[in-house]
C-alpha positions as CSV (number, residue, x, y, z in Angstrom):
1,M,-25.6,-15.6,-8.5
2,E,-22.5,-13.4,-8.6
3,V,-23.0,-9.9,-10.0
4,F,-20.3,-7.4,-10.9
5,I,-21.2,-3.7,-10.9
6,A,-19.3,-0.9,-12.7
7,R,-20.2,2.7,-12.2
8,Q,-19.6,5.7,-14.4
9,P,-20.0,9.2,-13.1
10,I,-22.5,11.7,-14.4
11,F,-21.4,15.4,-14.1
12,D,-23.5,18.5,-13.7
13,T,-22.8,21.9,-15.2
14,A,-20.3,22.7,-12.5
15,D,-18.4,19.5,-13.4
16,K,-19.3,18.0,-10.0
17,V,-20.5,14.4,-9.8
18,Y,-24.3,14.4,-9.8
19,G,-24.7,10.6,-9.7
20,Y,-23.6,7.4,-11.3
21,E,-24.9,5.1,-13.9
22,L,-24.6,1.5,-12.5
23,L,-23.8,-1.2,-15.0
24,F,-24.6,-4.8,-13.9
25,R,-22.7,-7.8,-15.4
26,G,-22.4,-11.5,-14.8
27,S,-18.6,-11.7,-14.8
28,V,-15.5,-9.6,-14.2
29,E,-14.6,-10.1,-17.9
30,N,-17.7,-8.3,-19.2
31,A,-18.2,-5.9,-16.3
32,L,-16.8,-3.1,-18.4
33,A,-17.3,-4.5,-21.9
34,S,-20.5,-2.9,-23.0
35,P,-22.2,0.5,-22.2
36,S,-25.6,-1.2,-22.5
37,P,-26.3,-3.1,-19.2
38,D,-28.3,-6.2,-19.0
39,P,-31.7,-5.9,-17.3
40,V,-31.2,-5.8,-13.5
41,Q,-32.5,-8.6,-11.4
42,L,-34.2,-7.8,-8.1
43,S,-31.7,-9.9,-6.2
44,S,-28.7,-8.1,-7.7
45,I,-29.6,-4.6,-6.4
46,P,-27.1,-4.0,-3.6
47,D,-26.9,-1.1,-1.2
48,V,-26.9,1.6,-3.8
49,E,-26.2,4.4,-1.3
50,A,-22.9,2.8,-0.4
51,I,-21.8,2.3,-4.0
52,T,-22.6,5.9,-5.0
53,G,-21.6,7.7,-1.8
54,G,-25.1,9.0,-1.3
55,R,-25.5,10.3,-4.9
56,R,-28.3,9.1,-7.2
57,A,-27.7,5.9,-9.1
58,F,-29.2,5.5,-12.6
59,I,-30.1,1.9,-13.5
60,R,-31.6,0.8,-16.8
61,F,-34.7,-1.3,-16.3
62,A,-36.6,-3.2,-19.0
63,D,-40.3,-2.4,-19.1
64,D,-41.4,-5.7,-17.6
65,L,-39.1,-5.1,-14.5
66,I,-40.6,-1.6,-14.1
67,E,-44.1,-3.0,-14.4
68,R,-43.3,-5.5,-11.7
69,G,-42.1,-2.7,-9.4
70,V,-38.5,-3.9,-9.2
71,P,-37.1,-0.3,-9.0
72,A,-39.0,0.1,-5.7
73,A,-36.3,-2.1,-4.1
74,V,-34.1,1.0,-3.8
75,P,-35.3,4.1,-2.0
76,G,-36.5,6.8,-4.5
77,E,-34.0,9.5,-3.2
78,F,-31.1,7.3,-4.4
79,L,-32.5,6.0,-7.7
80,G,-33.0,7.2,-11.3
81,I,-34.8,4.8,-13.5
82,L,-33.4,4.7,-17.0
83,V,-36.2,3.7,-19.4
84,P,-34.8,2.1,-22.6
85,N,-36.0,3.4,-26.0
86,D,-37.2,0.0,-27.2
87,I,-40.0,-0.3,-24.7
88,K,-43.6,-1.2,-25.6
89,P,-45.4,1.2,-23.3
90,S,-48.6,-0.2,-21.8
91,Q,-51.1,1.6,-19.6
92,E,-49.7,-0.4,-16.7
93,L,-46.1,0.8,-17.4
94,V,-47.3,4.4,-17.5
95,Q,-49.2,4.0,-14.3
96,V,-46.3,2.4,-12.5
97,C,-44.0,5.2,-13.6
98,R,-46.5,7.7,-12.4
99,I,-46.5,6.1,-8.9
100,L,-42.7,5.8,-8.8
101,K,-42.5,9.5,-9.7
102,Q,-44.9,10.4,-6.8
103,K,-42.5,8.4,-4.5
104,G,-39.5,10.5,-5.5
105,Y,-37.9,8.5,-8.2
106,V,-36.3,10.3,-11.2
107,L,-37.4,9.1,-14.5
108,A,-34.9,9.3,-17.4
109,L,-35.6,8.3,-21.0
110,D,-32.6,6.5,-22.4
111,D,-31.6,7.3,-26.0
112,F,-34.9,9.0,-26.7
113,T,-35.7,9.2,-30.4
114,Q,-38.6,10.5,-32.3
115,G,-41.4,7.9,-32.6
116,S,-40.0,5.6,-29.9
117,G,-42.2,4.0,-27.3
118,Q,-40.9,6.5,-24.8
119,E,-43.2,9.2,-26.2
120,A,-45.9,7.9,-23.9
121,L,-43.7,8.8,-20.9
122,V,-42.5,12.3,-22.0
123,E,-44.9,14.1,-19.6
124,L,-43.5,12.1,-16.7
125,A,-39.8,12.3,-17.6
126,D,-37.3,14.3,-15.6
127,M,-34.4,13.7,-17.9
128,I,-33.6,12.6,-21.4
129,R,-30.3,10.9,-22.1
130,I,-28.9,11.7,-25.5
131,S,-26.2,9.5,-26.9
132,F,-23.5,11.5,-28.6
133,L,-22.3,8.3,-30.2
134,R,-25.6,7.3,-31.9
135,T,-27.0,10.8,-32.8
136,S,-26.0,13.6,-35.1
137,T,-25.8,17.2,-34.1
138,A,-29.0,17.8,-36.1
139,Q,-30.8,15.1,-34.1
140,R,-29.6,16.5,-30.8
141,M,-30.7,20.0,-31.8
142,W,-34.1,18.7,-32.8
143,L,-34.6,17.1,-29.3
144,L,-33.4,20.2,-27.5
145,E,-35.7,22.5,-29.5
146,R,-38.9,20.5,-29.0
147,P,-41.4,22.7,-27.1
148,D,-43.0,19.8,-25.2
149,L,-39.7,18.9,-23.7
150,G,-39.1,22.2,-21.9
151,H,-39.6,20.7,-18.5
152,I,-36.9,18.1,-19.0
153,A,-33.2,18.2,-18.2
154,F,-30.9,16.9,-20.9
155,W,-28.1,14.4,-20.2
156,G,-25.4,14.0,-22.9
157,S,-24.0,10.5,-22.8
158,E,-21.2,8.8,-24.6
159,V,-19.3,12.0,-24.6
160,H,-15.8,10.9,-25.7
161,T,-14.0,14.1,-26.9
162,A,-13.4,17.7,-25.8
163,R,-15.4,18.8,-28.8
164,E,-18.4,16.7,-27.8
165,Y,-18.2,18.0,-24.3
166,R,-18.2,21.6,-25.5
167,E,-21.1,20.8,-27.8
168,A,-23.1,19.2,-24.9
169,R,-22.6,22.3,-22.9
170,D,-23.4,24.7,-25.8
171,L,-26.6,22.7,-26.5
172,G,-27.7,23.1,-22.9
173,C,-27.2,19.6,-21.5
174,S,-27.5,19.8,-17.7
175,Y,-25.5,16.6,-17.3
176,V,-22.8,14.9,-19.2
177,Q,-21.2,11.4,-19.0
178,G,-18.7,9.5,-21.0
179,D,-15.2,8.3,-21.6
180,F,-13.9,11.9,-22.0
181,F,-14.2,12.0,-18.2
182,T,-13.6,8.4,-17.1
183,Q,-14.4,4.9,-18.1
184,P,-16.7,2.9,-15.9
185,V,-15.0,1.4,-12.8
């Protein structure tokens, strides 16, 4: 099976590349077509360190792939696990995430929203990725002001304009990503 991988950089507060989101597709034509990657198959995870130059790769995994331990195919120091907001958290999923965290994996809640299945993972999360395309300023402020999220770094994604970049920085996002910087390549 041929797999095409696009990567989009994630920048820290000093505008240095912190890591990359890896987007997996089945063909060149759709490698860059959608910001929402298809679930990653175990056989398609390549040498992540080579693709990212030793920086952390963030890959979106469906809940069943996390439960099966698929992320463990990549060493923890090189992988951030993006947990989608449409998950149905089971005790098994929470336990597997706990074990992965103990092994050095970064856990990032993707497009976190109030009442999503991700609430069960908040205590384990290192990061929350906030879509600037799918949320309003009020929704972003609500997230950033939640007292139970004080231990979490915020990552502004889908930042497409200078105004959104300034807003992400003003709101306290530790990381930013989007077409304002570069499209996935």
